[in-house]
DSSP file (Angstrom, degrees, kcal/mol; ACC not computed):
  #  RESIDUE AA STRUCTURE BP1 BP2  ACC     N-H-->O    O-->H-N    N-H-->O    O-->H-N    TCO  KAPPA ALPHA  PHI   PSI    X-CA   Y-CA   Z-CA
    1    1 A X              0   0    0      0, 0.0    30,-0.9     0, 0.0     2,-0.4   0.000 360.0 360.0 360.0 133.5    1.3   -6.7  -24.4
    2    2 A X        -     0   0    0     28,-0.2     3,-0.3     1,-0.1    27,-0.2  -0.751 360.0-162.9 -94.1 133.1    4.9   -7.1  -25.6
    3    3 A X  S    S+     0   0    0     -2,-0.4   113,-0.4    25,-0.3     2,-0.3   0.779  87.7  19.5 -83.1 -28.0    6.8   -4.0  -26.8
    4    4 A X    >   -     0   0    0     23,-0.1     3,-1.8    25,-0.1    -1,-0.3  -0.744  59.7-177.6-144.9  91.7    9.5   -6.0  -28.5
    5    5 A X  T 3  S+     0   0    0     -3,-0.3    -1,-0.1    -2,-0.3    -2,-0.0   0.655  87.9  57.5 -66.0 -11.8    8.7   -9.6  -29.4
    6    6 A X  T 3  S+     0   0    0     -3,-0.1    -1,-0.3     3,-0.0    -3,-0.0   0.089  74.1 150.6-103.9  21.8   12.2   -9.9  -30.8
    7    7 A X    <   -     0   0    0     -3,-1.8     3,-0.1     1,-0.2    -3,-0.0  -0.308  32.4-163.3 -55.9 131.4   13.9   -9.0  -27.5
    8    8 A X  S    S+     0   0    0      1,-0.2     2,-0.3     0, 0.0    -1,-0.2   0.577  75.7  24.8 -92.1 -11.7   17.3  -10.7  -27.4
    9    9 A X        -     0   0    0      2,-0.0    15,-0.5     0, 0.0     2,-0.5  -0.989  67.6-145.7-152.3 140.7   17.6  -10.1  -23.7
   10   10 A X  E     -A   23   0A   0     -2,-0.3     2,-0.3    13,-0.2    13,-0.2  -0.945  20.2-172.8-110.1 129.3   15.1   -9.5  -20.8
   11   11 A X  E     -A   22   0A   0     11,-2.6    11,-2.6    -2,-0.5     2,-0.4  -0.741  14.5-133.2-114.2 165.9   16.2   -7.2  -18.0
   12   12 A X  E     -A   21   0A   0     -2,-0.3     2,-0.5     9,-0.2     9,-0.2  -0.973   7.4-160.1-126.0 134.5   14.4   -6.4  -14.8
   13   13 A X  E     -A   20   0A   0      7,-2.8     7,-2.5    -2,-0.4     2,-0.5  -0.967  22.1-134.7-109.9 123.0   13.7   -3.1  -13.1
   14   14 A X  E     -A   19   0A   0     -2,-0.5     2,-0.5     5,-0.2     5,-0.2  -0.663  24.3-179.7 -79.0 124.5   13.0   -3.3   -9.4
   15   15 A X  E >   -A   18   0A   0      3,-3.0     3,-1.9    -2,-0.5     2,-0.4  -0.880  62.8 -60.4-126.2  96.3   10.0   -1.3   -8.4
   16   16 A X  T 3  S-     0   0    0     -2,-0.5    -1,-0.0     1,-0.3     0, 0.0  -0.517 119.3 -17.2  63.3-123.0    9.4   -1.6   -4.7
   17   17 A X  T 3  S+     0   0    0     -2,-0.4     2,-0.3    -3,-0.1    -1,-0.3   0.306 126.0  77.1 -97.8   9.7    8.8   -5.3   -4.1
   18   18 A X  E <   -A   15   0A   0     -3,-1.9    -3,-3.0     2,-0.0     2,-0.5  -0.814  69.3-134.1-119.5 161.7    8.0   -6.2   -7.7
   19   19 A X  E     -A   14   0A   0     -2,-0.3     2,-0.5    -5,-0.2    -5,-0.2  -0.947  13.2-160.6-114.8 131.4   10.1   -6.7  -10.8
   20   20 A X  E     -A   13   0A   0     -7,-2.5    -7,-2.8    -2,-0.5     2,-0.3  -0.952  17.9-133.8-113.6 126.3    9.1   -5.2  -14.1
   21   21 A X  E     +A   12   0A   0     -2,-0.5     8,-2.6    -9,-0.2     9,-0.5  -0.563  26.0 176.1 -83.7 140.5   10.6   -6.8  -17.3
   22   22 A X  E     -AB  11  28A   0    -11,-2.6   -11,-2.6     6,-0.3     6,-0.2  -0.864  30.1-109.4-129.2 166.9   12.1   -4.7  -20.1
   23   23 A X  E >   -A   10   0A   0      4,-2.1     3,-1.6    -2,-0.3   -13,-0.2  -0.244  52.8 -80.8 -83.5-174.4   13.9   -5.6  -23.3
   24   24 A X  T 3  S+     0   0    0    -15,-0.5   -14,-0.1     1,-0.3    -1,-0.1   0.688 131.9  50.5 -64.2 -19.0   17.6   -5.0  -23.7
   25   25 A X  T 3  S-     0   0    0    -16,-0.2    -1,-0.3     2,-0.1    85,-0.1   0.471 121.8-102.1 -98.0  -3.2   17.0   -1.4  -24.5
   26   26 A X  S <  S+     0   0    0     -3,-1.6     2,-0.4     1,-0.3    -2,-0.1   0.523  70.5 145.7  97.9   6.6   14.8   -0.7  -21.5
   27   27 A X        -     0   0    0      1,-0.1    -4,-2.1    86,-0.0    -1,-0.3  -0.663  55.9-110.5 -79.9 129.4   11.4   -0.8  -23.1
   28   28 A X  B     -B   22   0A   0     -2,-0.4   -25,-0.3    82,-0.3    -6,-0.3  -0.267  20.5-153.2 -59.6 139.4    8.8   -2.2  -20.8
   29   29 A X  S    S+     0   0    0     -8,-2.6     2,-0.7     1,-0.3   -26,-0.2   0.887  86.3  39.0 -83.9 -41.4    7.5   -5.6  -21.9
   30   30 A X  S >  S-     0   0    0     -9,-0.5     3,-2.5   -28,-0.2    -1,-0.3  -0.895  70.1-163.8-113.2 101.3    4.1   -5.5  -20.3
   31   31 A X  G >  S+     0   0    0    -30,-0.9     3,-1.4    -2,-0.7    -1,-0.1   0.728  85.6  68.1 -60.0 -22.6    2.7   -2.0  -20.7
   32   32 A X  G 3  S+     0   0    0      1,-0.3    -1,-0.3   -31,-0.1    81,-0.0   0.642  90.6  64.4 -72.1 -11.9    0.0   -2.6  -18.1
   33   33 A X  G <  S+     0   0    0     -3,-2.5    -1,-0.3   -12,-0.1    -2,-0.2   0.455  76.4 119.0 -87.7  -0.9    2.9   -2.8  -15.5
   34   34 A X    <   +     0   0    0     -3,-1.4     2,-0.3    -4,-0.2     3,-0.1  -0.374  32.8 156.3 -66.5 143.2    3.8    0.9  -16.0
   35   35 A X     >  -     0   0    0      1,-0.1     4,-2.1    -2,-0.1     5,-0.1  -0.954  57.0-104.0-153.3 166.2    3.5    3.2  -13.0
   36   36 A X  H  > S+     0   0    0     -2,-0.3     4,-2.3     1,-0.2     5,-0.2   0.873 123.8  56.4 -63.1 -34.6    5.0    6.4  -11.9
   37   37 A X  H  > S+     0   0    0      2,-0.2     4,-2.5     1,-0.2    -1,-0.2   0.889 104.9  52.2 -62.9 -37.7    7.2    4.4   -9.5
   38   38 A X  H  > S+     0   0    0      2,-0.2     4,-3.0     1,-0.2     5,-0.3   0.938 108.3  50.6 -61.1 -46.5    8.4    2.4  -12.5
   39   39 A X  H  X S+     0   0    0     -4,-2.1     4,-2.6     1,-0.2    -2,-0.2   0.904 111.3  48.3 -59.1 -41.9    9.3    5.6  -14.3
   40   40 A X  H  X S+     0   0    0     -4,-2.3     4,-2.3     2,-0.2    -1,-0.2   0.925 113.0  47.7 -64.1 -44.4   11.3    6.9  -11.3
   41   41 A X  H  X S+     0   0    0     -4,-2.5     4,-1.9     2,-0.2    -2,-0.2   0.920 114.7  45.3 -64.2 -44.2   13.1    3.5  -10.9
   42   42 A X  H  X S+     0   0    0     -4,-3.0     4,-1.8     2,-0.2    -2,-0.2   0.917 111.7  52.3 -66.2 -42.4   14.0    3.3  -14.6
   43   43 A X  H  <>S+     0   0    0     -4,-2.6     5,-3.2    -5,-0.3    -2,-0.2   0.914 107.4  52.7 -58.9 -42.5   15.1    7.0  -14.7
   44   44 A X  H ><5S+     0   0    0     -4,-2.3     3,-1.5     1,-0.2    -1,-0.2   0.917 108.3  50.3 -59.4 -43.5   17.4    6.3  -11.7
   45   45 A X  H 3<5S+     0   0    0     -4,-1.9    -1,-0.2     1,-0.3    -2,-0.2   0.824 110.9  50.1 -63.3 -30.3   19.0    3.4  -13.6
   46   46 A X  T 3<5S-     0   0    0     -4,-1.8    -1,-0.3     2,-0.2    -2,-0.2   0.313 121.4-108.6 -91.4   8.4   19.5    5.7  -16.6
   47   47 A X  T < 5S+     0   0    0     -3,-1.5     2,-0.4     1,-0.2    -3,-0.2   0.787  76.8 129.2  75.0  28.8   21.1    8.4  -14.4
   48   48 A X      < -     0   0    0     -5,-3.2     2,-0.6    -6,-0.1    -1,-0.2  -0.953  47.9-154.2-123.4 134.4   18.2   10.8  -14.5
   49   49 A X        -     0   0    0     -2,-0.4     2,-0.3    -3,-0.1     5,-0.1  -0.940  30.3-126.1-103.2 120.9   16.3   12.6  -11.7
   50   50 A X        -     0   0    0     -2,-0.6     2,-0.2   -10,-0.1   -10,-0.0  -0.509  29.2-172.7 -76.3 127.3   12.8   13.4  -12.9
   51   51 A X     >  -     0   0    0     -2,-0.3     4,-2.2     1,-0.0     5,-0.2  -0.480  44.5 -91.1-103.6 177.8   11.7   17.0  -12.6
   52   52 A X  H  > S+     0   0    0      1,-0.2     4,-2.2     2,-0.2     5,-0.1   0.881 128.1  53.9 -57.9 -38.9    8.3   18.5  -13.2
   53   53 A X  H  > S+     0   0    0      2,-0.2     4,-1.9     1,-0.2    -1,-0.2   0.895 106.2  51.4 -66.1 -39.1    9.2   19.2  -16.8
   54   54 A X  H  > S+     0   0    0      1,-0.2     4,-3.0     2,-0.2    -1,-0.2   0.943 110.5  49.6 -58.6 -46.9   10.1   15.5  -17.3
   55   55 A X  H  X S+     0   0    0     -4,-2.2     4,-2.8     1,-0.2     5,-0.3   0.868 106.7  55.0 -63.0 -36.3    6.7   14.5  -15.9
   56   56 A X  H  X S+     0   0    0     -4,-2.2     4,-2.0     2,-0.2    -1,-0.2   0.919 112.4  43.2 -61.9 -41.6    5.0   16.9  -18.2
   57   57 A X  H  X S+     0   0    0     -4,-1.9     4,-2.7     2,-0.2    -2,-0.2   0.929 113.9  50.5 -69.0 -45.1    6.7   15.3  -21.2
   58   58 A X  H  X S+     0   0    0     -4,-3.0     4,-2.4     1,-0.2    -2,-0.2   0.931 113.1  45.8 -59.0 -46.5    6.0   11.8  -19.9
   59   59 A X  H  X S+     0   0    0     -4,-2.8     4,-2.9     2,-0.2     5,-0.2   0.889 111.3  52.7 -65.9 -38.1    2.3   12.5  -19.3
   60   60 A X  H  X S+     0   0    0     -4,-2.0     4,-2.9    -5,-0.3     5,-0.3   0.940 110.1  48.3 -61.1 -46.3    2.0   14.1  -22.7
   61   61 A X  H  X S+     0   0    0     -4,-2.7     4,-2.6     1,-0.2    -2,-0.2   0.934 114.1  46.3 -59.5 -47.0    3.5   11.0  -24.4
   62   62 A X  H  X S+     0   0    0     -4,-2.4     4,-2.3     2,-0.2    -2,-0.2   0.926 115.4  45.3 -63.5 -45.3    1.2    8.7  -22.5
   63   63 A X  H  X S+     0   0    0     -4,-2.9     4,-2.3     2,-0.2    -2,-0.2   0.908 114.3  48.5 -66.3 -41.5   -1.9   10.8  -23.2
   64   64 A X  H  X S+     0   0    0     -4,-2.9     4,-3.0    -5,-0.2     6,-0.4   0.925 112.4  48.5 -63.8 -44.7   -1.1   11.3  -26.8
   65   65 A X  H  X S+     0   0    0     -4,-2.6     4,-2.2    -5,-0.3    -2,-0.2   0.887 111.8  49.8 -64.5 -39.0   -0.4    7.5  -27.3
   66   66 A X  H  < S+     0   0    0     -4,-2.3    -1,-0.2    -5,-0.2    -2,-0.2   0.915 116.9  41.1 -63.7 -43.1   -3.7    6.7  -25.5
   67   67 A X  H  < S+     0   0    0     -4,-2.3    -2,-0.2    -5,-0.2    -1,-0.2   0.887 130.7  24.0 -73.5 -40.0   -5.6    9.1  -27.7
   68   68 A X  H  < S-     0   0    0     -4,-3.0    -3,-0.2     2,-0.3    -2,-0.2   0.501  92.7-128.4-108.3  -6.6   -3.9    8.3  -31.1
   69   69 A X  S  < S+     0   0    0     -4,-2.2     2,-0.3    -5,-0.3    -4,-0.2   0.762  84.7  80.4  59.1  27.0   -2.5    4.8  -30.6
   70   70 A X  S    S-     0   0    0     -6,-0.4    -2,-0.3    -5,-0.1    -1,-0.2  -0.974  88.0-102.2-154.1 150.7    0.8    6.0  -31.7
   71   71 A X        -     0   0    0     -2,-0.3     2,-0.2    45,-0.1    47,-0.1  -0.428  44.7-102.5 -72.5 149.8    3.6    7.9  -30.0
   72   72 A X        -     0   0    0    -11,-0.2    -1,-0.1    -2,-0.1     2,-0.1  -0.488  33.5-120.0 -71.1 142.4    3.9   11.7  -30.7
   73   73 A X    >>  -     0   0    0     -2,-0.2     4,-1.9     1,-0.1     3,-0.5  -0.422  27.3-109.7 -73.0 158.4    6.6   12.7  -33.1
   74   74 A X  H 3> S+     0   0    0      1,-0.2     4,-2.9     2,-0.2     5,-0.2   0.892 120.0  57.2 -58.5 -39.6    9.3   15.1  -31.8
   75   75 A X  H 3> S+     0   0    0      1,-0.2     4,-2.2     2,-0.2    -1,-0.2   0.858 105.3  51.4 -62.4 -32.9    7.9   17.9  -33.9
   76   76 A X  H <> S+     0   0    0     -3,-0.5     4,-2.2     2,-0.2    -1,-0.2   0.905 111.0  48.0 -67.2 -41.4    4.5   17.4  -32.3
   77   77 A X  H  X S+     0   0    0     -4,-1.9     4,-3.1     2,-0.2     5,-0.3   0.909 109.8  52.7 -64.2 -41.9    6.1   17.6  -28.8
   78   78 A X  H  X S+     0   0    0     -4,-2.9     4,-2.4     1,-0.2     5,-0.2   0.936 109.7  48.1 -60.2 -46.9    8.0   20.7  -29.9
   79   79 A X  H  X S+     0   0    0     -4,-2.2     4,-1.4     2,-0.2    -1,-0.2   0.929 115.0  45.9 -59.2 -45.6    4.8   22.4  -31.0
   80   80 A X  H  X S+     0   0    0     -4,-2.2     4,-2.0     1,-0.2    -2,-0.2   0.945 117.4  41.2 -62.9 -50.1    3.0   21.5  -27.8
   81   81 A X  H  X>S+     0   0    0     -4,-3.1     4,-3.3     1,-0.2     5,-0.6   0.742 106.6  62.4 -77.7 -22.4    5.8   22.5  -25.4
   82   82 A X  H  X5S+     0   0    0     -4,-2.4     4,-1.1    -5,-0.3    -1,-0.2   0.893 110.4  42.0 -64.6 -38.3    6.7   25.7  -27.3
   83   83 A X  H  <5S+     0   0    0     -4,-1.4    -2,-0.2    -5,-0.2    -1,-0.2   0.924 121.6  41.2 -70.7 -44.5    3.1   26.9  -26.5
   84   84 A X  H  <5S+     0   0    0     -4,-2.0    -2,-0.2     1,-0.2    -3,-0.2   0.913 133.5  18.0 -70.7 -45.3    3.3   25.6  -22.9
   85   85 A X  H  <5S-     0   0    0     -4,-3.3     4,-0.2     1,-0.2    -3,-0.2   0.559 108.0-112.4-106.4 -12.4    6.9   26.6  -22.0
   86   86 A X    >X< -     0   0    0     -4,-1.1     4,-2.9    -5,-0.6     3,-0.9  -0.130  41.5 -70.2  91.5 163.5    7.7   29.2  -24.6
   87   87 A X  T 34 S+     0   0    0      1,-0.2    -1,-0.1     2,-0.2    -5,-0.1   0.718 123.9  67.6 -67.4 -21.6   10.3   29.0  -27.4
   88   88 A X  T 34 S+     0   0    0     -3,-0.2    -1,-0.2     1,-0.2     3,-0.1   0.859 123.0  13.0 -67.0 -34.0   13.3   29.1  -25.1
   89   89 A X  T <4 S+     0   0    0     -3,-0.9     2,-1.9    -4,-0.2    -2,-0.2   0.651 112.0  78.2-114.4 -24.3   12.5   25.7  -23.6
   90   90 A X  S  < S+     0   0    0     -4,-2.9     2,-0.3    -8,-0.2    -8,-0.2  -0.394  79.2 100.2 -85.8  61.3    9.9   24.3  -26.0
   91   91 A X  S  > S-     0   0    0     -2,-1.9     4,-2.4    -3,-0.1     5,-0.2  -0.904  85.6-101.1-141.7 168.6   12.4   23.3  -28.6
   92   92 A X  H  > S+     0   0    0     -2,-0.3     4,-2.1     1,-0.2     5,-0.2   0.896 117.5  52.0 -58.0 -45.6   14.2   20.2  -29.9
   93   93 A X  H  > S+     0   0    0      1,-0.2     4,-1.8     2,-0.2    -1,-0.2   0.927 111.6  45.6 -60.9 -46.9   17.5   21.1  -28.2
   94   94 A X  H  > S+     0   0    0      1,-0.2     4,-2.3     2,-0.2    -1,-0.2   0.907 111.1  52.4 -65.9 -41.9   15.9   21.5  -24.7
   95   95 A X  H  X S+     0   0    0     -4,-2.4     4,-1.6     1,-0.2    -1,-0.2   0.886 111.0  47.9 -62.1 -37.3   13.8   18.4  -25.1
   96   96 A X  H  < S+     0   0    0     -4,-2.1     7,-0.3    -5,-0.2    -1,-0.2   0.814 108.5  54.5 -72.8 -29.8   17.0   16.4  -25.9
   97   97 A X  H >< S+     0   0    0     -4,-1.8     3,-0.5    -5,-0.2    -2,-0.2   0.891 108.0  50.2 -65.9 -38.8   18.7   18.0  -22.9
   98   98 A X  H 3< S+     0   0    0     -4,-2.3     2,-0.5     1,-0.3    -2,-0.2   0.880 122.4  32.5 -64.4 -38.1   15.9   16.8  -20.7
   99   99 A X  T 3X S+     0   0    0     -4,-1.6     4,-2.0    -5,-0.2    -1,-0.3  -0.709  71.8 169.5-121.5  76.7   16.2   13.3  -22.1
  100  100 A X  T <4  +     0   0    0     -3,-0.5     2,-0.9    -2,-0.5    -1,-0.1   0.641  64.2  71.2 -69.9 -14.6   19.9   12.9  -22.9
  101  101 A X  T  4 S-     0   0    0      1,-0.1    -1,-0.2     2,-0.1    -5,-0.0  -0.508 132.5 -28.5-102.7  65.9   19.8    9.1  -23.6
  102  102 A X  T  > S-     0   0    0     -2,-0.9     4,-1.0    -3,-0.2     3,-0.3   0.458  97.1-102.4 110.9   3.3   17.9    9.1  -26.9
  103  103 A X  H  X> -     0   0    0     -4,-2.0     5,-1.5    -7,-0.3     4,-1.2  -0.094  59.8 -50.8  74.0-177.2   15.8   12.2  -26.6
  104  104 A X  H  45S+     0   0    0      1,-0.2     5,-0.5     3,-0.2    -1,-0.2   0.758 134.9  56.1 -68.8 -23.2   12.1   12.4  -25.9
  105  105 A X  H  45S+     0   0    0     -3,-0.3    -1,-0.2     3,-0.2    12,-0.2   0.800 122.3  22.2 -82.6 -26.9   11.2    9.9  -28.5
  106  106 A X  H  X5S+     0   0    0     -4,-1.0     4,-2.6    -3,-0.4    -3,-0.2   0.850 136.2  28.7 -99.3 -65.9   13.5    7.1  -27.1
  107  107 A X  H  X5S+     0   0    0     -4,-1.2     4,-2.6    -8,-0.2    -3,-0.2   0.905 123.4  51.9 -65.2 -39.9   14.2    7.9  -23.5
  108  108 A X  H  ><S+     0   0    0     -5,-1.5     4,-2.1     1,-0.2    -1,-0.2   0.928 111.0  47.6 -60.2 -45.3   10.9    9.7  -23.1
  109  109 A X  H  >>S+     0   0    0     -5,-0.5     5,-2.1     2,-0.2     4,-0.9   0.915 111.0  51.4 -62.4 -43.5    9.0    6.7  -24.5
  110  110 A X  H ><5S+     0   0    0     -4,-2.6     3,-0.9     1,-0.2   -82,-0.3   0.949 113.5  44.0 -58.4 -48.0   10.9    4.2  -22.3
  111  111 A X  H 3<5S+     0   0    0     -4,-2.6    -1,-0.2     1,-0.3    -2,-0.2   0.821 112.6  52.5 -67.9 -30.5   10.1    6.3  -19.2
  112  112 A X  H 3<5S-     0   0    0     -4,-2.1    -1,-0.3    -5,-0.2    -2,-0.2   0.561 110.5-124.3 -81.0  -8.8    6.4    6.7  -20.3
  113  113 A X  T <<5 +     0   0    0     -4,-0.9     2,-0.2    -3,-0.9    -3,-0.2   0.820  63.1 135.3  71.9  31.3    6.1    2.9  -20.8
  114  114 A X      < -     0   0    0     -5,-2.1    -1,-0.2     1,-0.2   -86,-0.2  -0.675  59.3 -83.0-108.0 167.1    5.0    3.1  -24.4
  115  115 A X        -     0   0    0     -2,-0.2    -1,-0.2     1,-0.1     3,-0.1  -0.071  54.7 -84.2 -61.9 162.8    6.2    1.0  -27.3
  116  116 A X        -     0   0    0   -113,-0.4     2,-0.2     1,-0.1   -45,-0.1  -0.305  56.0 -93.4 -59.6 151.8    9.2    1.7  -29.4
  117  117 A X    >   -     0   0    0    -12,-0.2     3,-2.7     1,-0.1    -1,-0.1  -0.525  49.5 -98.0 -68.4 135.4    8.8    4.3  -32.1
  118  118 A X  T 3  S+     0   0    0      1,-0.3    -1,-0.1    -2,-0.2     3,-0.1  -0.324 111.5  14.9 -56.2 131.2    7.9    2.6  -35.4
  119  119 A X  T 3  S+     0   0    0      1,-0.3    -1,-0.3    -3,-0.1     2,-0.1   0.416  91.0 147.5  83.3  -2.5   11.1    2.4  -37.5
  120  120 A X    <         0   0    0     -3,-2.7    -1,-0.3     1,-0.1    -4,-0.1  -0.411 360.0 360.0 -67.4 141.2   13.3    3.1  -34.4
  121  121 A X              0   0    0     -3,-0.1    -1,-0.1    -2,-0.1    -3,-0.0   0.349 360.0 360.0-123.8 360.0   16.6    1.3  -34.5
């Protein structure tokens, strides 16, 4: 399944001995190639070291997308993580601090291997 049929450039993320194709923005082209190793490799390229909190967000995005066939909106993530982590960390500012290259909806989606958010530019 292609995440961006209008990709103007294809890039490659090395994951062990295999190559996973992304579009020019880093969105995976074949969602079936996603793995936790892929997320780690892409995060490294984006200058991010994944912590337990990153993984909680990545897994939430993947599970939500599987269940609803759409990515969660940031407000949905805030509600979820405010309950899980408390209001000090379960907020928009903290989620954007965790994912500094586009917030949880862009960088989080890329790392979770899900499609671009509808209407994302």
